C-alpha positions in Angstrom: 1.7 -14.0 18.3 4.0 -13.5 15.4 7.6 -14.9 16.7 10.2 -12.8 16.0 11.5 -15.1 13.9 8.7 -14.5 11.3 9.3 -11.3 11.4 12.6 -11.7 10.3 11.8 -13.8 7.9 9.8 -11.8 5.6 12.3 -8.4 6.2 14.5 -9.5 3.6 11.0 -9.8 1.2 10.0 -6.4 2.4 12.9 -4.3 1.7 12.5 -5.8 -1.7 9.5 -4.3 -2.1 10.5 -1.2 -0.8 13.5 -1.1 -3.0 11.3 -2.2 -6.2 9.0 0.4 -5.2 11.5 3.5 -5.3 13.2 2.2 -8.6 9.7 2.2 -10.1 9.3 5.8 -9.3 12.6 7.1 -10.4 12.1 6.0 -14.0 8.0 7.1 -13.8 9.1 10.5 -12.1 12.3 10.2 -15.2 9.0 9.2 -18.1 6.6 11.8 -16.9 9.1 15.1 -18.3 9.2 13.3 -21.8 6.4 14.1 -23.9 7.4 10.8 -26.5 6.9 8.5 -23.1 3.3 6.7 -23.2 4.2 4.5 -20.5 5.7 2.2 -18.2 4.7 -1.2 -17.7 6.3 -3.5 -14.8 6.3 -7.0 -16.0 7.9 -10.5 -15.4 8.2 -11.7 -12.0 7.7 -9.0 -10.1 4.6 -8.4 -12.1 3.4 -11.8 -11.1 3.6 -11.9 -8.1 6.5 -14.4 -7.7 10.0 -12.3 -7.5 12.0 -14.2 -5.6 15.0 -11.8 -3.7 17.1 -12.6 -6.4 15.2 -11.8 -9.1 15.1 -8.8 -11.8 13.1 -5.8 -12.5 11.5 -6.1 -15.7 9.9 -2.5 -17.3 9.0 -1.6 -20.6 8.9 1.9 -21.8 5.9 2.5 -23.7 7.0 5.0 -26.3 6.2 6.5 -29.9 9.9 6.2 -30.7 10.8 3.3 -30.1 13.9 2.8 -32.5 15.3 6.2 -30.8 15.6 4.4 -27.5 17.0 1.7 -29.8 19.3 3.3 -31.4 21.1 5.3 -28.8 20.9 3.8 -25.4 22.4 7.1 -23.4 19.0 7.8 -21.9 19.5 4.8 -19.7 22.1 7.0 -18.0 19.8 9.9 -17.9 18.3 9.1 -15.4 18.9 9.8 -11.6 19.3 6.4 -10.0 20.0 8.6 -6.6 16.3 8.2 -5.6 16.4 4.1 -5.8 18.2 3.5 -3.2 
């Protein structure tokens, strides 16, 4: 039988995984409507399965025109982050 303490200990991990999934879902939704985006890759500790509760989320946006995204960072503000929670 799983003790309540054990369940309480994994609750933050489950919450983190759900939050990560919402963020990735938002990014993928944004990327789908941009024809110059070829893919989005999750990298870093989350991709390796070694992320902690304080880990950041590292995403790589694969595009045919990376210079356009480097030169103008307004695209990050155009993403509807409301769904990320």
